[in-house]
C-alpha positions as semicolon CSV with decimal commas, in nm:
position;residue;x (nm);y (nm);z (nm)
1;X;-5,641;1,556;4,526
2;X;-5,424;1,865;4,469
3;X;-5,169;1,656;4,278
4;X;-5,438;1,494;4,062
5;X;-5,581;1,840;3,990
6;X;-5,243;1,965;3,870
7;X;-5,204;1,660;3,645
8;X;-5,549;1,719;3,493
9;X;-5,462;2,084;3,427
10;X;-5,147;1,986;3,239
11;X;-5,266;1,660;3,086
12;X;-5,252;1,788;2,726
13;X;-4,894;1,909;2,772
14;X;-4,791;1,568;2,911
15;X;-4,968;1,383;2,630
16;X;-4,781;1,588;2,369
17;X;-4,442;1,532;2,534
18;X;-4,495;1,158;2,581
19;X;-4,634;1,127;2,229
20;X;-4,333;1,294;2,076
21;X;-4,098;1,079;2,280
22;X;-4,279;0,757;2,180
23;X;-4,280;0,868;1,815
24;X;-3,903;0,919;1,833
25;X;-3,870;0,579;1,998
26;X;-4,067;0,409;1,721
27;X;-3,838;0,566;1,459
28;X;-3,521;0,469;1,647
29;X;-3,532;0,327;2,003
30;X;-3,175;0,440;2,064
31;X;-3,285;0,802;2,040
32;X;-3,525;0,788;2,335
33;X;-3,259;0,890;2,585
34;X;-3,133;1,157;2,349
35;X;-3,480;1,313;2,330
36;X;-3,447;1,439;2,686
37;X;-3,077;1,525;2,651
38;X;-3,069;1,886;2,533
39;X;-2,692;1,884;2,484
40;X;-2,721;1,616;2,214
41;X;-3,015;1,791;2,052
42;X;-2,852;2,132;2,031
43;X;-2,476;2,068;2,018
44;X;-2,245;1,901;1,770
45;X;-1,945;1,923;2,002
46;X;-1,729;2,141;2,225
47;X;-1,386;2,302;2,218
48;X;-1,249;2,378;2,565
49;X;-1,601;2,399;2,702
50;X;-1,734;2,624;2,424
51;X;-2,025;2,459;2,249
52;X;-2,050;2,415;1,872
53;X;-2,423;2,436;1,814
54;X;-2,607;2,238;1,551
55;X;-2,722;2,566;1,399
56;X;-2,367;2,700;1,370
57;X;-2,249;2,375;1,216
58;X;-2,546;2,350;0,979
59;X;-2,502;2,710;0,858
60;X;-2,132;2,665;0,783
61;X;-2,198;2,327;0,623
62;X;-2,460;2,473;0,389
63;X;-2,231;2,761;0,299
64;X;-1,941;2,527;0,227
65;X;-2,153;2,294;0,011
66;X;-2,273;2,589;-0,197
67;X;-1,914;2,703;-0,241
68;X;-1,805;2,351;-0,342
69;X;-2,085;2,340;-0,598
70;X;-2,186;1,977;-0,550
71;X;-1,835;1,843;-0,610
72;X;-1,805;1,701;-0,258
73;X;-2,003;1,446;-0,060
74;X;-2,201;1,521;0,256
75;X;-1,953;1,346;0,484
76;X;-1,649;1,504;0,316
77;X;-1,810;1,846;0,358
78;X;-1,898;1,771;0,722
79;X;-1,539;1,669;0,795
80;X;-1,393;1,984;0,637
81;X;-1,642;2,215;0,808
82;X;-1,583;2,049;1,146
83;X;-1,206;2,092;1,112
84;X;-1,251;2,457;1,010
85;X;-1,474;2,535;1,309
86;X;-1,242;2,357;1,553
87;X;-0,938;2,538;1,408
88;X;-1,106;2,878;1,446
89;X;-1,206;2,812;1,806
90;X;-0,867;2,667;1,901
91;X;-0,683;2,969;1,761
92;X;-0,932;3,215;1,912
93;X;-0,895;3,051;2,254
94;X;-0,517;3,077;2,232
95;X;-0,536;3,445;2,141
96;X;-0,785;3,510;2,421
97;X;-0,549;3,348;2,671
98;X;-0,270;3,571;2,542
99;X;-0,494;3,878;2,575
100;X;-0,488;3,947;2,199
101;X;-0,805;4,043;2,015
102;X;-0,864;4,061;1,640
103;X;-1,108;4,351;1,627
104;X;-1,326;4,504;1,357
105;X;-1,068;4,776;1,302
106;X;-0,806;4,515;1,212
107;X;-1,036;4,353;0,956
108;X;-1,141;4,690;0,816
109;X;-0,779;4,792;0,764
110;X;-0,715;4,466;0,577
111;X;-1,014;4,534;0,348
112;X;-0,951;4,899;0,267
113;X;-0,581;4,836;0,199
114;X;-0,650;4,555;-0,044
115;X;-0,532;4,658;-0,395
116;X;-0,862;4,563;-0,561
117;X;-1,042;4,805;-0,325
118;X;-0,786;5,085;-0,343
119;X;-0,769;5,074;-0,724
120;X;-1,140;5,039;-0,799
121;X;-1,264;5,363;-0,969
122;X;-1,602;5,308;-0,802
123;X;-1,447;5,394;-0,464
124;X;-1,228;5,684;-0,581
125;X;-1,287;6,061;-0,568
126;X;-1,261;6,315;-0,848
127;X;-0,879;6,315;-0,842
128;X;-0,850;5,934;-0,851
129;X;-0,772;5,882;-0,481
130;X;-0,937;5,611;-0,272
131;X;-1,234;5,753;-0,078
132;X;-1,316;5,546;0,229
133;X;-1,659;5,708;0,265
134;X;-1,754;5,605;-0,089
135;X;-1,653;5,249;-0,010
136;X;-1,859;5,253;0,312
137;X;-2,158;5,383;0,118
138;X;-2,113;5,108;-0,142
139;X;-2,118;4,841;0,131
140;X;-2,424;4,998;0,295
141;X;-2,612;5,007;-0,036
142;X;-2,506;4,651;-0,115
143;X;-2,627;4,522;0,221
144;X;-2,961;4,692;0,166
145;X;-3,023;4,612;-0,200
146;X;-2,809;4,319;-0,320
147;X;-2,827;4,010;-0,098
148;X;-2,613;3,796;-0,328
149;X;-2,327;4,044;-0,349
150;X;-2,348;4,119;0,025
151;X;-2,318;3,746;0,098
152;X;-1,994;3,741;-0,102
153;X;-1,857;4,041;0,088
154;X;-1,960;3,889;0,423
155;X;-1,788;3,563;0,336
156;X;-1,476;3,754;0,233
157;X;-1,468;3,953;0,559
158;X;-1,522;3,639;0,770
159;X;-1,236;3,472;0,586
160;X;-1,014;3,771;0,656
161;X;-1,097;3,748;1,026
162;X;-1,020;3,376;1,040
163;X;-0,695;3,420;0,848
164;X;-0,595;3,708;1,075
165;X;-0,645;3,491;1,385
166;X;-0,439;3,210;1,237
167;X;-0,156;3,428;1,106
168;X;-0,140;3,639;1,425
169;X;-0,096;3,334;1,647
170;X;0,151;3,167;1,409
171;X;0,354;3,487;1,381
172;X;0,368;3,522;1,759
173;X;0,493;3,166;1,802
174;X;0,736;3,161;1,508
175;X;0,888;3,491;1,625
176;X;1,042;3,292;1,908
177;X;1,154;3,002;1,691
178;X;1,488;3,131;1,574
179;X;1,819;2,949;1,600
180;X;2,163;3,042;1,730
181;X;2,496;3,021;1,550
182;X;2,595;2,755;1,801
183;X;2,298;2,543;1,694
184;X;2,404;2,586;1,332
185;X;2,755;2,474;1,419
186;X;2,628;2,173;1,618
187;X;2,403;2,060;1,335
188;X;2,692;2,085;1,088
189;X;2,920;1,883;1,317
190;X;2,660;1,618;1,399
191;X;2,564;1,562;1,035
192;X;2,920;1,547;0,902
193;X;3,130;1,384;1,174
194;X;3,259;1,049;1,042
195;X;3,268;0,749;1,275
196;X;3,499;0,451;1,233
197;X;3,483;0,136;1,439
198;X;3,405;-0,233;1,464
199;X;3,093;-0,417;1,572
200;X;2,940;-0,757;1,635
201;X;2,585;-0,814;1,512
202;X;2,341;-1,102;1,551
203;X;1,996;-1,053;1,389
204;X;1,670;-1,135;1,563
205;X;1,587;-1,366;1,273
206;X;1,856;-1,605;1,397
207;X;1,614;-1,709;1,673
208;X;1,320;-1,917;1,547
209;X;0,976;-1,774;1,620
210;X;0,867;-2,115;1,748
211;X;1,103;-2,073;2,045
212;X;0,917;-1,764;2,165
213;X;0,597;-1,800;2,364
214;X;0,371;-1,497;2,398
215;X;0,066;-1,478;2,620
216;X;-0,237;-1,261;2,576
217;X;-0,148;-1,102;2,910
218;X;0,193;-0,997;2,768
219;X;0,026;-0,803;2,489
220;X;-0,231;-0,656;2,728
221;X;0,044;-0,540;2,965
222;X;0,235;-0,375;2,679
223;X;-0,076;-0,189;2,563
224;X;-0,145;-0,057;2,914
225;X;0,213;0,060;2,955
226;X;0,203;0,244;2,619
227;X;-0,148;0,386;2,634
228;X;-0,073;0,693;2,421
229;X;0,020;0,471;2,127
230;X;-0,299;0,266;2,139
231;X;-0,580;0,520;2,170
232;X;-0,842;0,454;1,902
233;X;-1,175;0,583;1,779
234;X;-1,479;0,359;1,781
235;X;-1,472;0,128;1,480
236;X;-1,652;-0,169;1,330
237;X;-1,542;-0,469;1,123
238;X;-1,761;-0,646;0,872
239;X;-1,740;-0,924;0,618
240;X;-1,972;-0,922;0,321
241;X;-2,072;-1,099;0,003
242;X;-2,153;-0,872;-0,289
243;X;-2,391;-0,968;-0,569
244;X;-2,330;-0,740;-0,868
245;X;-2,619;-0,684;-1,105
246;X;-2,444;-0,709;-1,443
247;X;-2,587;-0,731;-1,791
248;X;-2,559;-1,074;-1,952
249;X;-2,463;-1,146;-2,312
250;X;-2,833;-1,205;-2,381
251;X;-2,917;-0,860;-2,237
252;X;-2,655;-0,697;-2,462
253;X;-2,784;-0,873;-2,775
254;X;-3,143;-0,772;-2,699
255;X;-3,036;-0,404;-2,681
256;X;-2,844;-0,441;-3,010
257;X;-3,152;-0,590;-3,181
258;X;-3,382;-0,314;-3,054
259;X;-3,151;-0,038;-3,179
260;X;-3,115;-0,207;-3,519
261;X;-3,492;-0,174;-3,557
262;X;-3,462;0,210;-3,536
263;X;-3,212;0,237;-3,822
264;X;-3,446;0,326;-4,107
265;X;-3,652;0,577;-3,906
266;X;-3,331;0,743;-3,784
267;X;-3,203;0,778;-4,142
268;X;-3,509;0,967;-4,268
269;X;-3,583;1,185;-3,967
270;X;-3,528;1,559;-4,018
271;X;-3,508;1,645;-3,649
272;X;-3,234;1,439;-3,491
273;X;-3,266;1,596;-3,145
274;X;-3,639;1,516;-3,135
275;X;-3,576;1,161;-3,257
276;X;-3,322;1,096;-2,980
277;X;-3,558;1,238;-2,719
278;X;-3,869;1,051;-2,835
279;X;-3,683;0,720;-2,854
280;X;-3,523;0,758;-2,509
281;X;-3,160;0,786;-2,614
282;X;-2,924;0,787;-2,314
283;X;-2,727;1,075;-2,469
284;X;-2,847;1,404;-2,616
285;X;-2,751;1,546;-2,953
286;X;-2,384;1,649;-2,960
287;X;-2,354;1,967;-3,168
288;X;-1,974;1,965;-3,166
289;X;-1,749;1,836;-3,441
290;X;-1,573;1,501;-3,401
291;X;-1,211;1,438;-3,495
292;X;-1,096;1,093;-3,597
293;X;-0,885;1,065;-3,282
294;X;-1,192;1,124;-3,062
295;X;-1,386;0,820;-3,182
296;X;-1,377;0,451;-3,101
297;X;-1,092;0,303;-3,308
298;X;-1,309;0,002;-3,406
299;X;-1,568;0,223;-3,578
300;X;-1,378;0,537;-3,678
301;X;-1,288;0,420;-4,031
302;X;-1,650;0,334;-4,111
303;X;-1,766;0,678;-3,991
304;X;-1,502;0,875;-4,181
305;X;-1,565;0,678;-4,501
306;X;-1,938;0,752;-4,478
307;X;-2,114;1,039;-4,652
308;X;-2,352;1,294;-4,508
309;X;-2,677;1,119;-4,413
310;X;-2,526;0,771;-4,385
311;X;-2,599;0,552;-4,079
312;X;-2,323;0,355;-3,906
313;X;-2,403;0,080;-3,660
314;X;-2,538;-0,041;-3,433
315;X;-2,199;-0,090;-3,267
316;X;-2,064;-0,138;-2,916
317;X;-1,870;0,150;-2,761
318;X;-1,746;0,076;-2,409
319;X;-2,061;0,017;-2,201
320;X;-2,317;0,129;-2,460
321;X;-2,468;0,030;-2,793
322;X;-2,475;0,316;-3,045
323;X;-2,618;0,410;-3,381
324;X;-2,456;0,712;-3,552
325;X;-2,572;0,930;-3,840
326;X;-2,325;1,158;-4,021
327;X;-2,490;1,502;-4,033
328;X;-2,199;1,723;-4,150
329;X;-1,858;1,677;-4,312
330;X;-1,615;1,973;-4,311
331;X;-1,246;2,064;-4,292
332;X;-1,112;2,192;-3,957
333;X;-0,772;2,272;-3,806
334;X;-0,663;2,034;-3,533
335;X;-0,525;2,320;-3,324
336;X;-0,556;2,697;-3,296
337;X;-0,358;2,982;-3,145
338;X;-0,566;3,275;-3,018
339;X;-0,560;3,575;-2,785
340;X;-0,844;3,694;-2,565
341;X;-0,948;3,951;-2,309
342;X;-1,192;3,813;-2,050
343;X;-1,443;4,059;-1,904
344;X;-1,638;3,889;-1,620
345;X;-1,958;4,009;-1,458
346;X;-2,144;3,949;-1,135
347;X;-2,287;3,596;-1,142
348;X;-2,039;3,452;-1,393
349;X;-1,847;3,134;-1,305
350;X;-1,525;3,173;-1,103
351;X;-1,586;3,545;-1,072
352;X;-1,366;3,723;-0,818
353;X;-1,536;3,882;-0,513
354;X;-1,433;4,231;-0,622
355;X;-1,620;4,210;-0,955
356;X;-1,940;4,415;-0,931
357;X;-2,019;4,505;-1,294
358;X;-2,346;4,384;-1,444
359;X;-2,373;4,167;-1,753
360;X;-2,476;4,470;-1,962
361;X;-2,178;4,672;-1,838
362;X;-1,943;4,383;-1,919
363;X;-2,084;4,356;-2,273
364;X;-2,039;4,729;-2,330
365;X;-1,679;4,716;-2,212
366;X;-1,602;4,413;-2,431
367;X;-1,756;4,582;-2,738
368;X;-1,554;4,898;-2,668
369;X;-1,231;4,700;-2,645
370;X;-1,315;4,518;-2,969
371;X;-1,358;4,852;-3,146
372;X;-1,017;4,965;-3,020
373;X;-0,829;4,650;-3,126
374;X;-0,999;4,642;-3,466
375;X;-0,858;4,989;-3,531
376;X;-0,515;4,911;-3,377
377;X;-0,432;4,541;-3,345
378;X;-0,105;4,632;-3,170
379;X;-0,307;4,747;-2,865
380;X;-0,443;4,395;-2,796
381;X;-0,155;4,281;-2,573
382;X;-0,157;4,594;-2,354
383;X;-0,535;4,589;-2,318
384;X;-0,529;4,222;-2,220
385;X;-0,277;4,295;-1,946
386;X;-0,489;4,584;-1,820
387;X;-0,844;4,448;-1,847
388;X;-0,846;4,067;-1,872
389;X;-0,940;3,876;-1,556
390;X;-0,772;3,561;-1,692
391;X;-0,441;3,629;-1,522
392;X;-0,271;3,324;-1,670
393;X;-0,307;3,452;-2,028
394;X;-0,316;3,826;-1,945
395;X;0,050;3,817;-1,838
396;X;0,131;3,696;-2,191
397;X;-0,079;3,962;-2,362
398;X;-0,389;3,743;-2,368
399;X;-0,223;3,469;-2,572
400;X;-0,336;3,107;-2,555
401;X;-0,074;2,903;-2,733
402;X;-0,179;2,615;-2,957
403;X;-0,484;2,434;-2,814
404;X;-0,704;2,154;-2,947
405;X;-1,077;2,151;-3,016
406;X;-1,192;2,007;-2,686
407;X;-0,989;2,228;-2,454
408;X;-1,196;2,548;-2,458
409;X;-1,549;2,637;-2,351
410;X;-1,791;2,582;-2,647
411;X;-1,848;2,948;-2,748
412;X;-1,473;3,021;-2,745
413;X;-1,401;2,692;-2,927
414;X;-1,658;2,748;-3,200
415;X;-1,539;3,101;-3,279
416;X;-1,171;3,006;-3,303
417;X;-1,213;2,680;-3,499
418;X;-1,495;2,786;-3,733
419;X;-1,343;3,125;-3,810
420;X;-1,021;3,198;-3,994
421;X;-0,686;3,348;-3,902
422;X;-0,715;3,720;-3,825
423;X;-1,084;3,716;-3,728
424;X;-1,181;3,914;-3,417
425;X;-1,505;3,922;-3,222
426;X;-1,686;3,910;-2,887
427;X;-1,842;3,588;-2,756
428;X;-2,018;3,514;-2,429
429;X;-1,928;3,210;-2,217
430;X;-2,017;3,107;-1,860
431;X;-1,705;3,298;-1,750
432;X;-1,795;3,633;-1,905
433;X;-1,741;3,809;-2,239
434;X;-1,431;3,724;-2,443
435;X;-1,273;3,963;-2,691
436;X;-1,103;3,710;-2,921
437;X;-0,838;3,737;-3,194
438;X;-0,749;3,425;-3,398
439;X;-0,369;3,424;-3,430
440;X;-0,317;3,099;-3,618
441;X;-0,460;2,763;-3,732
442;X;-0,280;2,448;-3,849
443;X;-0,326;2,091;-3,975
444;X;-0,665;2,116;-4,145
445;X;-0,837;1,780;-4,177
446;X;-1,173;1,612;-4,227
447;X;-1,409;1,628;-3,927
448;X;-1,771;1,524;-3,886
449;X;-2,080;1,604;-3,689
450;X;-2,268;1,300;-3,564
451;X;-2,616;1,242;-3,434
452;X;-2,569;0,937;-3,212
453;X;-2,845;0,729;-3,059
454;X;-2,717;0,560;-2,744
455;X;-2,846;0,290;-2,516
456;X;-2,638;0,202;-2,214
457;X;-2,583;-0,170;-2,164
458;X;-2,786;-0,241;-1,852
459;X;-2,922;-0,561;-1,699
460;X;-3,270;-0,669;-1,796
461;X;-3,546;-0,707;-1,541
462;X;-3,500;-1,085;-1,557
463;X;-3,129;-1,049;-1,473
464;X;-3,203;-0,811;-1,184
465;X;-3,459;-1,056;-1,042
466;X;-3,216;-1,347;-1,071
467;X;-2,940;-1,161;-0,881
468;X;-3,189;-1,050;-0,615
469;X;-3,293;-1,414;-0,564
470;X;-2,927;-1,512;-0,520
471;X;-2,879;-1,250;-0,248
472;X;-3,204;-1,340;-0,077
473;X;-3,124;-1,712;-0,083
474;X;-2,782;-1,645;0,071
475;X;-2,934;-1,428;0,346
476;X;-3,183;-1,707;0,418
477;X;-2,900;-1,962;0,431
478;X;-2,712;-1,743;0,682
479;X;-3,017;-1,720;0,906
480;X;-3,070;-2,099;0,895
481;X;-2,705;-2,196;0,943
482;X;-2,658;-1,926;1,207
483;X;-2,305;-1,891;1,069
484;X;-2,222;-1,645;0,793
485;X;-1,895;-1,809;0,688
486;X;-2,034;-2,165;0,683
487;X;-2,323;-2,052;0,464
488;X;-2,084;-1,870;0,229
489;X;-1,862;-2,179;0,201
490;X;-2,156;-2,408;0,126
491;X;-2,268;-2,180;-0,158
492;X;-1,909;-2,121;-0,285
493;X;-1,905;-1,749;-0,206
494;X;-1,588;-1,575;-0,087
495;X;-1,662;-1,312;0,181
496;X;-1,459;-0,992;0,170
497;X;-1,354;-0,800;0,484
498;X;-1,394;-0,428;0,557
499;X;-1,198;-0,355;0,873
500;X;-1,190;-0,042;1,089
501;X;-1,500;0,142;0,968
502;X;-1,537;0,471;1,160
503;X;-1,865;0,630;1,268
504;X;-1,841;0,910;1,012
505;X;-1,705;0,704;0,725
506;X;-1,909;0,678;0,409
507;X;-1,689;0,454;0,197
508;X;-1,686;0,077;0,247
509;X;-1,378;-0,082;0,085
510;X;-1,480;-0,290;-0,214
511;X;-1,835;-0,151;-0,218
512;X;-1,795;0,226;-0,243
513;X;-1,988;0,516;-0,096
514;X;-2,255;0,337;0,104
515;X;-2,318;0,539;0,417
516;X;-2,619;0,323;0,510
517;X;-2,396;0,019;0,571
518;X;-2,165;0,215;0,802
519;X;-2,465;0,359;0,990
520;X;-2,607;0,009;1,037
521;X;-2,284;-0,116;1,197
522;X;-2,299;0,165;1,455
523;X;-2,667;0,121;1,545
524;X;-2,710;0,059;1,916
525;X;-2,929;-0,247;1,861
526;X;-2,677;-0,423;1,632
527;X;-2,444;-0,681;1,787
528;X;-2,149;-0,885;1,664
529;X;-2,269;-1,175;1,441
530;X;-2,575;-0,981;1,321
531;X;-2,624;-0,957;0,944
532;X;-2,838;-0,766;0,695
533;X;-2,908;-0,759;0,323
534;X;-2,866;-0,420;0,156
535;X;-3,023;-0,345;-0,182
536;X;-2,783;-0,099;-0,343
537;X;-2,758;0,072;-0,679
538;X;-2,620;-0,196;-0,910
539;X;-2,574;-0,467;-0,647
540;X;-2,702;-0,643;-0,337
541;X;-2,480;-0,692;-0,034
542;X;-2,519;-0,928;0,258
543;X;-2,308;-0,779;0,540
544;X;-2,208;-0,950;0,864
545;X;-2,077;-0,763;1,171
546;X;-1,758;-0,940;1,281
547;X;-1,621;-0,697;1,539
548;X;-1,681;-0,387;1,749
549;X;-1,408;-0,160;1,882
550;X;-1,519;0,111;2,124
551;X;-1,342;0,445;2,170
552;X;-1,050;0,427;2,410
553;X;-0,771;0,173;2,446
554;X;-0,725;-0,067;2,152
555;X;-0,835;-0,422;2,223
556;X;-0,579;-0,700;2,251
557;X;-0,707;-0,868;1,934
558;X;-0,664;-0,549;1,731
559;X;-0,326;-0,463;1,880
560;X;-0,171;-0,808;1,847
561;X;-0,041;-0,759;1,492
562;X;0,139;-0,440;1,600
563;X;0,261;-0,550;1,944
564;X;0,359;-0,909;1,868
565;X;0,673;-0,824;1,657
566;X;0,791;-0,582;1,929
567;X;0,756;-0,835;2,208
568;X;0,902;-1,113;1,993
569;X;1,215;-0,903;1,934
570;X;1,240;-0,817;2,303
571;X;1,230;-1,185;2,400
572;X;1,472;-1,278;2,121
573;X;1,705;-1,002;2,238
574;X;1,706;-1,152;2,588
575;X;1,806;-1,493;2,446
576;X;2,078;-1,349;2,223
577;X;2,229;-1,118;2,483
578;X;2,294;-1,412;2,713
579;X;2,554;-1,519;2,455
580;X;2,722;-1,176;2,430
581;X;2,998;-1,250;2,680
582;X;3,358;-1,131;2,691
583;X;3,572;-0,822;2,739
584;X;3,693;-0,783;2,379
585;X;3,491;-0,782;2,054
586;X;3,663;-1,100;1,937
587;X;3,556;-1,281;2,254
588;X;3,200;-1,151;2,226
589;X;3,184;-1,254;1,858
590;X;3,308;-1,605;1,939
591;X;3,061;-1,640;2,227
592;X;2,770;-1,520;2,011
593;X;2,868;-1,734;1,713
594;X;2,927;-1,429;1,496
595;X;3,219;-1,227;1,357
596;X;3,371;-0,881;1,399
597;X;3,265;-0,637;1,124
598;X;3,402;-0,298;1,023
599;X;3,216;0,034;1,008
600;X;3,391;0,313;0,817
601;X;3,288;0,675;0,755
602;X;2,935;0,642;0,890
603;X;2,745;0,954;1,004
604;X;2,432;1,033;1,199
605;X;2,291;1,186;0,882
606;X;2,327;0,847;0,710
607;X;2,322;0,586;0,991
608;X;2,370;0,276;0,775
609;X;2,591;-0,019;0,876
610;X;2,728;-0,248;0,607
611;X;2,550;-0,584;0,612
612;X;2,289;-0,458;0,857
613;X;2,107;-0,164;0,702
614;X;1,976;0,144;0,877
615;X;2,064;0,127;1,248
616;X;2,003;0,470;1,408
617;X;2,013;0,342;1,768
618;X;2,356;0,187;1,729
619;X;2,507;0,472;1,527
620;X;2,367;0,720;1,780
621;X;2,533;0,523;2,060
622;X;2,863;0,521;1,867
623;X;2,852;0,900;1,821
624;X;2,843;0,949;2,199
625;X;3,082;0,664;2,283
626;X;3,435;0,688;2,419
627;X;3,708;0,594;2,174
628;X;3,857;0,252;2,246
629;X;3,590;0,137;2,490
630;X;3,386;-0,180;2,422
631;X;3,009;-0,137;2,445
632;X;2,814;-0,460;2,478
633;X;2,456;-0,588;2,480
634;X;2,290;-0,310;2,277
635;X;1,943;-0,377;2,136
636;X;1,892;-0,236;1,788
637;X;1,596;-0,237;1,549
638;X;1,715;-0,549;1,364
639;X;1,923;-0,736;1,619
640;X;2,167;-0,707;1,908
641;X;2,511;-0,542;1,894
642;X;2,843;-0,488;2,059
643;X;3,086;-0,225;1,924
644;X;3,403;-0,028;1,974
645;X;3,464;0,323;1,837
646;X;3,810;0,345;1,680
647;X;3,810;0,708;1,565
648;X;3,589;1,013;1,525
649;X;3,673;1,253;1,239
650;X;3,529;1,603;1,271
651;X;3,455;1,791;0,948
652;X;3,651;2,095;0,833
653;X;3,542;2,403;1,027
654;X;3,345;2,663;0,832
655;X;3,417;3,040;0,841
656;X;3,071;3,086;0,992
657;X;2,754;2,885;1,046
658;X;2,492;3,144;0,958
659;X;2,360;2,944;0,660
660;X;2,304;2,643;0,888
661;X;2,142;2,866;1,149
662;X;1,901;3,008;0,891
663;X;1,806;2,662;0,767
664;X;1,721;2,551;1,121
665;X;1,519;2,867;1,189
666;X;1,327;2,845;0,860
667;X;1,253;2,476;0,914
668;X;1,109;2,555;1,257
669;X;0,894;2,836;1,122
670;X;0,746;2,603;0,860
671;X;0,604;2,379;1,130
672;X;0,283;2,580;1,179
673;X;0,067;2,275;1,101
674;X;0,247;2,072;1,366
675;X;0,206;2,362;1,608
676;X;-0,167;2,364;1,544
677;X;-0,191;1,986;1,584
678;X;-0,009;2,011;1,918
679;X;-0,242;2,286;2,041
680;X;-0,546;2,093;1,921
681;X;-0,425;1,780;2,102
682;X;-0,382;1,980;2,420
683;X;-0,733;2,129;2,382
684;X;-1,043;1,954;2,510
685;X;-1,227;1,876;2,185
686;X;-1,550;1,678;2,207
687;X;-1,688;1,552;1,875
688;X;-2,054;1,445;1,876
689;X;-2,111;1,450;1,499
690;X;-2,181;1,078;1,506
691;X;-2,517;1,157;1,671
692;X;-2,611;1,375;1,372
693;X;-2,522;1,108;1,117
694;X;-2,628;0,795;1,299
695;X;-2,906;0,719;1,051
């Protein structure tokens, strides 16, 4: 009775818990176990036992995506962020083990000694010296009153900390990666010692493949004895038939006929932008001028022979049908030379973190500079070097050498092409305010402005329905035949493979970025020989799961293509070496059915044997061989060998080997990426991102 009483008291709590669990199970049965597994709910992974929480990962992912500005996919961003987090934790763990801490004082010193902080008048006292207290006050005010600017400063400081951890560890390691003069001498000798000798060679190809019998157990044994070489991530293989939804010739003609019906109304309209909008044009009004070279070669003559107000078309341009009206005809240069001073402001594109001026302050500064250069044009170059944030042109006095119409941002372009040589002014672009001086214009020619009505060539509803029926009929045939490939053959479709899909992949070869297909292959309830129809943008795909590879040791089927040539050569070598009998090379050659060949002036730096190709194993053996001794039954990459070293010519001694020593030391110090990869491999990294992206 006491137990029943307790259950009654907590019945609502139990109902809620069970309800939530059942709800999760309905959405995805595979998640039922995960519901009660807090580690999967709250962690994305671990590095040496230190958890990477979902919150930490999500915060960094969101920050990175904002920084990338939509130019990167979700999975690409997730991969980059994961690698960044792992790198930070790996380096931090190494520093912790070494008893080295990157503290706040270290980061602060990096910040206050940065030139853009030291030289900013905002942080200087009355005599022009950097005032640390003023800078501290600026940061305090920013944190309190300007969230956007404070976020930039926080990101900058975090980046400094991460860079400091990386550089500190790398510097500690590379400090011990020097090289001795003896190493320099040895490298010089090894690379330049010339070897002369004779050899007997019989290639593996001289033994027919049909004579070699390989068992599945042979491949399995090789994999187990070389486990490090055959560790793999979980992967999936599929075959698929893709049904592309493409416009037919009838669809294209129907679009052409519809646009032709708009011709007269387009000619008389006085508001081209409104006409394009009201008639659902797939492009907006282009207010820029068009050069002859910019237009479709098939229609350009008709457009440039037309007068203002004339209509050209409808005509086909790539994947669209267009109707163009000439709205302006003028003369323009094809290229311009100009100088500018760029004054950015907070919130402008590509603005540096140290820029804190407002838009109004930037405009005032630009106007002041314009007044100066109008009075003294000779000052433009010096002012550009001092004030312009466009470092590429500032170093040349603000000069942009000859550029064409489409290179520059619209406001900059319009001022320089519509003005005349010598004009100066201030224009605003997404990057800030530009003080511009037109230095030259050349090759004036006829250009036009066009109002162009556009309809993309897309499949009709009838075409879409027909392709859908094809895909549906194939999926039905697969289900009836219970064999994907038989059904494809009967309907004359050619399945395409996509092999080795990983859990976090988003691209399917031949299909594109279709994360949903990859997710389906990794669903717990999906088995080999299952299939599904996917309705994608622009196509339908019927996909069939042909194989599953779990994380761990590569399966025999997957490894066969890699292992088979190795084992074939080993067995061929055993057959060939039985024939390599005799004490002298001539005897060995006769026994093996080959001949004695000559090797002259070969080196370890260039281990190539005439008539054989690159043979590093054999040349390496020759370098360490005794002169005059016959070496027999050597397995190379391409065949089996016997050889005798006739002479070994050392290179001329150098006065010193410091240059070689430095090259070795510098090469070692450039291996920081390999150092990191080695440390990462030695770390215990657990990656559970697949749980986050399983749907």
